[in-house]
C-alpha positions as CSV (number, residue, x, y, z in Angstrom):
1,X,21.4,66.3,26.9
2,X,18.2,64.4,25.8
3,X,19.4,64.0,22.8
4,X,22.8,62.8,23.7
5,X,21.1,59.8,25.8
6,X,18.7,59.2,22.3
7,X,22.1,58.8,20.4
8,X,23.3,56.8,22.9
9,X,20.2,54.2,23.1
10,X,19.8,54.2,19.1
11,X,23.9,53.4,18.7
12,X,23.7,50.7,22.0
13,X,20.6,49.3,20.0
14,X,22.4,48.9,17.0
15,X,25.3,47.1,18.1
16,X,23.5,44.8,20.1
17,X,21.7,43.9,16.7
18,X,25.1,44.0,14.6
19,X,26.5,41.2,17.0
20,X,23.6,38.9,16.1
21,X,24.9,38.6,12.5
22,X,27.4,35.7,12.5
23,X,30.5,36.4,10.4
24,X,30.0,32.7,8.2
25,X,29.3,32.6,4.9
26,X,26.0,30.2,4.6
27,X,24.5,30.0,1.2
28,X,21.1,28.1,1.2
29,X,20.2,26.4,-2.1
30,X,16.8,25.1,-3.5
31,X,17.0,21.6,-5.2
32,X,14.4,20.2,-7.3
33,X,14.7,16.7,-8.3
34,X,12.4,15.7,-10.9
35,X,11.1,12.3,-10.7
36,X,10.1,10.1,-13.5
37,X,6.0,9.9,-13.3
38,X,4.8,6.7,-11.4
39,X,3.3,4.1,-13.7
40,X,1.4,1.2,-11.9
41,X,0.3,-1.8,-13.8
42,X,-3.5,-2.1,-14.3
43,X,-5.5,-4.6,-12.6
44,X,-8.2,-6.3,-14.5
45,X,-11.4,-7.3,-12.9
46,X,-12.2,-10.2,-11.8
47,X,-15.2,-12.3,-13.3
48,X,-15.9,-15.1,-11.3
49,X,-18.0,-18.4,-12.8
50,X,-20.9,-19.6,-10.7
51,X,-20.2,-23.0,-9.0
52,X,-23.3,-25.2,-7.9
53,X,-22.7,-27.2,-4.5
54,X,-24.2,-29.7,-3.9
55,X,-25.1,-31.1,-0.4
56,X,-24.8,-35.2,0.4
57,X,-26.5,-36.0,3.4
58,X,-26.1,-39.3,5.5
59,X,-30.4,-39.2,6.2
60,X,-31.2,-39.5,2.3
61,X,-32.8,-42.9,1.4
62,X,-31.8,-44.6,-1.8
63,X,-33.0,-43.6,-5.3
64,X,-32.6,-39.7,-3.9
65,X,-30.4,-37.4,-5.1
66,X,-27.5,-37.3,-2.5
67,X,-27.7,-40.6,-1.4
68,X,-24.0,-42.4,-1.4
69,X,-24.0,-44.7,1.9
70,X,-20.3,-45.3,0.6
71,X,-19.1,-42.0,1.6
72,X,-20.2,-42.4,4.6
73,X,-18.7,-45.6,5.6
74,X,-15.3,-44.4,6.7
75,X,-15.7,-41.4,7.7
76,X,-18.0,-39.5,10.6
77,X,-19.6,-37.0,8.7
78,X,-23.3,-36.7,8.2
79,X,-23.1,-34.5,5.2
80,X,-20.7,-33.9,2.3
81,X,-20.6,-31.1,-0.6
82,X,-20.0,-31.8,-4.1
83,X,-19.6,-30.4,-7.5
84,X,-20.0,-31.9,-10.8
85,X,-17.5,-31.8,-13.3
86,X,-18.7,-28.3,-14.6
87,X,-18.3,-26.8,-11.6
88,X,-15.3,-28.1,-10.2
89,X,-13.7,-26.5,-13.9
90,X,-15.6,-23.3,-12.9
91,X,-14.1,-23.5,-9.0
92,X,-10.4,-24.1,-10.7
93,X,-10.7,-21.1,-13.2
94,X,-11.8,-19.0,-10.2
95,X,-8.9,-19.4,-8.3
96,X,-6.5,-19.3,-11.5
97,X,-8.0,-15.9,-11.7
98,X,-7.8,-15.0,-8.6
99,X,-4.9,-15.8,-7.7
100,X,-3.8,-13.5,-11.2
101,X,-5.6,-10.9,-10.1
102,X,-3.5,-11.1,-6.3
103,X,-0.2,-11.3,-8.4
104,X,-1.3,-7.8,-10.5
105,X,-1.9,-6.3,-6.8
106,X,1.9,-7.0,-5.7
107,X,2.8,-6.0,-8.9
108,X,1.5,-2.3,-7.9
109,X,2.8,-2.6,-4.4
110,X,6.2,-3.4,-5.5
111,X,5.7,-0.4,-8.3
112,X,4.8,2.4,-5.2
113,X,7.8,0.8,-3.0
114,X,10.0,0.8,-5.8
115,X,9.2,4.5,-6.4
116,X,9.0,6.0,-2.6
117,X,11.9,3.8,-1.9
118,X,14.4,5.9,-4.1
119,X,12.8,9.2,-1.7
120,X,14.2,7.4,1.4
121,X,17.8,7.0,0.4
122,X,17.9,10.3,-1.5
123,X,16.6,12.7,1.3
124,X,14.0,14.1,-1.0
125,X,10.3,14.5,-0.6
126,X,7.8,12.4,-3.2
127,X,7.4,16.7,-4.5
128,X,11.3,16.6,-5.2
129,X,12.4,19.2,-2.5
130,X,15.1,18.2,0.1
131,X,13.8,16.7,3.6
132,X,14.6,19.0,6.7
133,X,15.7,16.5,9.9
134,X,13.0,16.5,12.2
135,X,14.1,18.9,15.5
136,X,15.3,17.4,18.3
């Protein structure tokens, strides 16, 4: 009698396991997408030139460096900042170098955005595997 109970229990357990099996044919495929190598444009080192600033104060006596009374007649300033022609040129070159460097960094950001924007559109991760939707 005990053997009949054991056999019935095994058959019931096997039937429950078989009931959990789905009858639909589902296949899972792993798709590997090869992406081209990311090419990031280089950024040059910034070499800025030295600029010597001169301060012109209102209290300077005539004959001393920085005594320009005409510069203060129209304004309420007590001091002015000035550069000579060479320093003004260096300041202009520094500004142009900084602008060039900023544009190079912007090109790098665009390269990263373009490279990873394809991943958002295609539904793949950066390593080429398919993205799975987040559980709700």
